[in-house]
N, C-alpha and C positions, 0 to 999 in steps of 0.2 A: 699244768699249762694247757690252755685250750688249743685245739687244732685250729689252723687258720680259718677253715670253713665254718667251724663252730663259733669262733670269735666273730666272724662276719655276721652270722645269724643272730647272735646276741646284740650286735650293733644295730642290725635291722629292726629288732624288736624295740630297742631303746629310742631310735630316731624315727621320725615320721617321714617316710619315703613316698614320693609321688609315683606310685607304680605305673600309672597311665603315662606319665612323662618318660619313665624308663623304657616302657614298651615302645613309645613313639620314637625314641632315639635309636633303639635297637633296630627298628624297622628301617631307619635311614641307612643302615649298613648295606641295604640293597639298592640304594640310590645310584643313578647313572654317574652323577658328578662325584669325583673323588673328594673334592673339597667339602662337600656336604657330609660325606662319610667321616672324614677326619674331624670335622667340627662336632659331630655327634659323639665321636669317641672321646674327644677332649672334655666335653661336658659330662659324660658318664664317669670319666676318670676323676673329675672334680667332686663327684658325689661321695667318693670314699668307699671304704670296705663294706659299708652297710648295704650296698647294692649287689654284692657278690652273689647271694643266693638267687636273686632275680636273673642275674647274668648267666649263672650255671644252668638254670632252668631253660633259658632261651637258647643256650649253646647245645642242649641235648637234641634240639630239633633243627638247628641251623645247618647250613651247607656252605661250602666254598669260602669266599672271602669273608662273609659274615661270621662263619664259624671260627676262622683264623683270627679275626679281629676280637671276637669275644674271648677267645683263649688268651690272647695277648693282654686284653684288659684285665682278665681275672688274675693272670700272672703278676701284672703290674700292681694291682690292688692288694694282692695277698703277699707281695714281696716284703713289705716291712715286717709283717707278722712272722714270716718264715725266718728272716734274718734275725729279728729280735729273739726268737726262740733259740736259735743257734748261739747267738752272742751270750745270752744269759746262762744257757745250760752247758756251754763248752768249758773245758778245763784249761787252766794255765793261760788264759787270755787268748786262746787260739781264735776265738770268734772275733776279738778286737783286731787281731793281726790280719785276718782275712779281709775284714772291712777296710782296713787301711791300705792293704795291697790293692783292693779293687778300686779305691780312690786314686792311688798313685798310677795304676795301669789304665785308669779311665774305662774300666769295664762296667762301672756304675756311673750313671750321670748324677750331677750334683742334686737335682730335685729328688732323685731316688734316694740318695744318701741322706738327705734331710728328712725324708719320711721314715727311713730306717732308724735314724738316731732319735727321732721323735717317738717312735714306737717303743724303743728301749727306755727312754726317759719316763714315759707314762705307764709303763708296765708295772703292775703291782708286784710282780716277781723280781723286778730289778732291785739290786742293792744300791747303796749310795756310791759304791765303787764303780758299778756299771755306769751309773749316770755321770759320775765325774769323768770317766773315760770318754763318754760321748761329747760332753761339753769341751773337753780338751781337744778332741779330734776336730770338732767343728771350728774351734779357734785356729787350729793349725792350718786347716784347709779353707778357712774363711767362708764357712757355710752358715749364713745368717738365718736361713728359713726354719731353724729349730726354735725361733723365738716364741711361737704360739705354745709349744710344749713347755717351755720354761715358765711362761706365764701361768699355765695350768698348774704346774708343779708348785709354784709359789702360792697358789690359791689353796693348796692342800695343807692341812694342819698336821704336818709330819716333821719330826725332829731332823734337823740338818737341811731342810729344804730352803731355809732363808739364805743359805750360802749361794744359791743360784742367782740371787740379785746381782752379785758381782759379775757373773758370767753373762747375764742378760745385758748388763752395761757394756761389757767388753765386746760383744758381738755387734753392738750398735744396730739395734733393730730399725726397720724402716718407719717412716712417719705414720703409716697406717696402724702401727702397733700401739700407738698412743691410746686409741679408743678402748682396746681390750685391757690395757694396763689400768686405765682410769676406772673401769668398771670393777676391777678386782681390788683396788687399793682399800676401800672402806672395810673389806672383809679380812684384811691382813692385820697381823700384830704390829706393834710400834716399830720394831727393829726392821721389818720389811717395808712397811707402808711409806715411811718418810723417804726412803731411798728410791722407791718406785715412783713416788710423786715427783721427785726431782728429775728422774729419768723421763717421765711423761712430759714434764714441762719443757725439757730440752728438745723434745720431738716436735714442739710447737703445735699442739692439738688445737681443735676449735675451742674458742674461749668458753662457750656454753658447756662443753663437756668437762673442761677443767674446773669450771665454777661449780658445776653440779657435784663433782667428786669432793671438792673442798667443803661444800655445804654438808654432805653426808658425814664427813669427818667431824665437823664442828657440832653436828647434832647427834653424834655417836656417844659412846660411853668411855672411850679410851682417853682419859685426861692427859696422859703423857703426849699422845699423838696430837691432841688438840693444842696443847701449849706449844709444841714444836711448830705446828702449822700456823698458829696465830703469830708467831715470831716472824715467819716468812711473809705472811699477809701484811703485817705492819711495815715490813721493808718494801712492800710493793711487788714481791715476786709472784704471788698467787692472787687471782681474783676470788671473791667470795660472794655468795648470795646475801643480799641485804637482810633478809629474814633470819638467816643463820647467824649473822653477826649480832643482830638484836637479841637473839636467844642467848648467845654467850654473854652479852652485856647484862642481861637480867640474871642469868644463872651463875656468873663468875665475876662478882663485883671487884675482886682483887686485881683482875686483869684489865679493868677499864682504862686507867690512865695511860699505861704503857703499851698495851697491845690492841685495844679495841676502839678507842675514841677516834683516832685519826683515820683508820680504815673505814669506819662507819661514815665519817664526814665526806670521804672521797668516793663512796660507792653509790651509784644511782639507785633510786628506790625500786625500780622495776614495778612489780605488782604489789609492793608493800606501802603504797601511798597512805592507805588507811592506818597503818601502824604509826606513821609519822604524825598524823593528826591526833591519834590517841595519845602519843607521847606528850604532845603539847598540853593535854588535859590531865597529865599524870599528877599524882600527889607527891611524887618524889622530885625535889628541886633539881638534882643532878640530871635526871632524865629530861626534865623540861628545858634546862639549859642546853643539853645536847641537841634536843629537837630544834630549838631556836637557831643554834649555830648551823645545824644541818640544812634547814630551810634556806638560810642565808647563803650557804656555800653552793647548794644544788639548785638554787632559784626555783623553789617549789611554789609556784604562784597559787596553786590550789589551797595552800595553807593560809592565805591572806585573811580570810574571814575569821578563822580560829585564832590567828595571831592578834587581830584587832581586839577581839573579845578578851583575850588573855591580857593585853595591855591595859584594858580598863579594870580588870580584876586585880592585877598585880603591878602597881605603879613602879615598884623597884625594878621591874623588868622592861619598863617602857623604853628607855634609851636603846637597849639592844634590839627591841622589837622594831623601833623606828629605823634602825640601821638595816634590819631585814627588809623593811618596806622599800628603802632606797635601792636595795639590790634587786628586789623583785620587779620594780617599775610597773606596778599594777594600777596605773591611773584609771584605766577604763573600769576596773572593778570598783574602785572607790567612787567613781562618778555614778555608778549604779546605786551604790549605798546612799550617796548624798540625795539621789532622786527618790529614795525610799524603797529601793528594790533589794531587800534582804541585807545581809551583812550584820555588823554590830549595831546598826541604828544610825539615823541621820546625824545626831549630835556627835557621836564618836567619829563618824566618817569625816565630818566637817573639821573636827579638831585635828585628826590625822593629816588632812590636807594642809592645814596651817603649819603644823609642826614640821612637815616634810618640805614646806616651801614650794609646793608644786603649783606654780602660777597658772598652768594650763587648766587647773580646776577652779580658778577664780570666778568665771561666769556661772558655774554650777553652784558655787557657794552663794554668790550674789542673789540668785533666784530664791534662795531660802530666806531672804530678808522679808518676804511677804508671807512667810508661813504663819499659820494660826497659832502654833505653839510658841509661847514666849521664850522657852528654853532654846528652841531651834533658832529663833530670831537673834537671841542674845549671842549664841555661839557663832552664828554666821556673821553678825555685826563685828565681833572681835577679830575673826579670821580674815575678813576683807582687807583689813589694814596690813596684816602680815604678808598677804599675797599681793598687796598694792593694786587692788581692783579699782582703777580710776573711775570707770563707768558707774561704780556703785555710790559715788559721792553724793549725788542728789538724794538718793534713797536714804543714805546714812544721815543726811541733814534732817530729813523728815522724821527719822526715828529718834531724833533728840527730844521729840515730844511724845514718844511712845509711853503707854501706861506703865510699862515695866521698867524699873530703874536699871536692871541688869542690861536690858537692851539699850537704854540711853547711854550707859557707861561704855559698852562695847562700841557703840556708834561714834562716840566722841574720840576714843582712843584711835579708832581706825581713820577717822577724818584727819586727825593730826598726822598720822603716819603717811597718809596718801597726799595731803595737800601741803604739808610743811608750813612755811610762813603764811601761806594764804589762809590757814585755819586759825590765825592768832586771835582775831576778834571773837570767833566762835568759842575758843577755849577760855578766853577771859570772861566771856559772858557766863559760861557754865561754872566758872569759879565762884560766881555769886549765886549759884543755884541754892534752893532750899533743901535739895537732896544731898545728903552727906556723901553717898556713894559717887554721885556725879561730880561733886566737888573734889573728891579724892582722885577721880579719873583726870580731872582738869589739872591737878598738881602733877600727875605723871606725864601729862602732855607738854608741860612748859618747856622742857628741853628740846622738844621737836619743832617748836614754832619760832617766831622772831623774838629772840632773847632780849634784844635791845628794847623793843616795844613793850615786852612784858615787864622788864625792869622799870621802865618809865611809868607804866600803869600801877604797878604794885608798890612803888615807893612814894606815891602821892600821899598826902596827909590823910585824905578820906579813906584810902585803901588800907593804910597801916592801922587803922582803928579796928579792922576785922581780924579775929584770931586766925582764920584760914589764910589770910594774906601773909602774916608773919611766919606761919608754918611753911607756906609755899616758898618764901624767900630762903628759909633755912634749907629746904630741900634742894633749891637751885644751887646754893653754896656747896652742899655735900656733893652734888653732881658735878659742878664746874670747878671746884677747888679754889685756890687762892685768888685767881684772877676774878672769879665771880664774887668772892668775898669783898675784894677791894672795890669792885664796881657798886655793890650793894651799900657798903658803908659810906662811900663817897656821896651817895644819893640821899641816904636817910639822915645823916648827920645826927642831930640830937632828937630826931623825931621817934627814934626807936632805941630802947635800952640794949646795949651790947650784951649785958648779962642775960637778958631774956632771949635774945637771938642765939647766944651761945648755948643756953639750956635746950633750945629747940634742936640745935645741931647735934648736941650730945645724945638727945633722945633718938634721933634718926640713926645715928651711927651705932647705937647700942643694939639695934635690931639686926639679927643675921640676915644676909641677903638670901 
């Protein structure tokens, strides 16, 4: 066993002591104000046994009150080592008994007793019996300040030390103990770590500290501890860093559905935004689906560009991606794309605005009707109708003469959607077009305009001579049901074969919607 002074010298060599600060504090022992001297003494006491050699050196030249204070300081600082030596080396528990008597008679103050017990607990010469007696004594006398020593013991890889978790829990350490416990947990084995983690959580530590500790566990090598912690994360008891959860997702596929999916979805990305964007580009469908759900739940607006491009590449994902866009409410971003400022491209942006039904983007879409690219004009012409951009009607009428049939088709469908019955003449005129695609668009529009006027026009003898007319009537019957059938048959009489009309109806009904 080292002598107290020798032990202090070892501690001095191990720790970095600010010798100038110690000297300045010792000098204050000569101050006129007693309060200043007391404050210096308290600060030196807080530095621990490592300063004893410096204090002994100062005492050799000190006089009067300063010498007395230094003597008391040295006695107080070496008190734990002296008591620890006696307790450990005494026979038949005499050292224990003396310590307990000193506590009962109050010849030892509680802070002094805590330091003595801690010295015994941390001494390499102490047996588990010595340590057990110290923790029992601390519980009987409700001395909580031995918690730092218990934490240090639990950090040592020694047989039997894991039993001190129970005592650490029983003495109910203060809230400030949480930080020290959390730092230690990742270094402990499974049996100790999960109990200490729960103890730290009960002390209500700062979220960042608890999250960092959980992250270290998730990225560590102890699979048993990981599984235990993941169960608590799934229940919402522990926070976890997003990056750590993602690492577990990739490393432990079996745990995805039960332990990882929901915690990932409810955890903010923090500094892991790029990881989310990368997941959207993954070749693994399960990961892509998770990323889409995550963007939707966390409203990650920065993912809008990547989402839009993914929707073009993977039509099967488009419904879910559109749901994400509705959640993100990124109209301003799509407005920029429509104007040609980045994103998935103008055509894709126009299509998204139409599918989402965001009428606020209608004027932006209408401006694309003048675009030099026929594909842009065509998509814009079609979307103006779904967004009901009434101010676009004159331009859409002009586009019925566009050189591109796709533009003409989109313009006609939108005019019918915007103007309703007012577009009847225009639709009927296009039904006579030489362009088959425009004729087909006119057929689609018939249900949107004045049905009575359409039936009157299409059931005339001249009109019934055209194949497209007979097909249009069949389409109206399929759309309108029995009522429309009765109205058509009442008008055509013998001018149209029922068998021919029925054949057209069967043809339309045979095609999946």
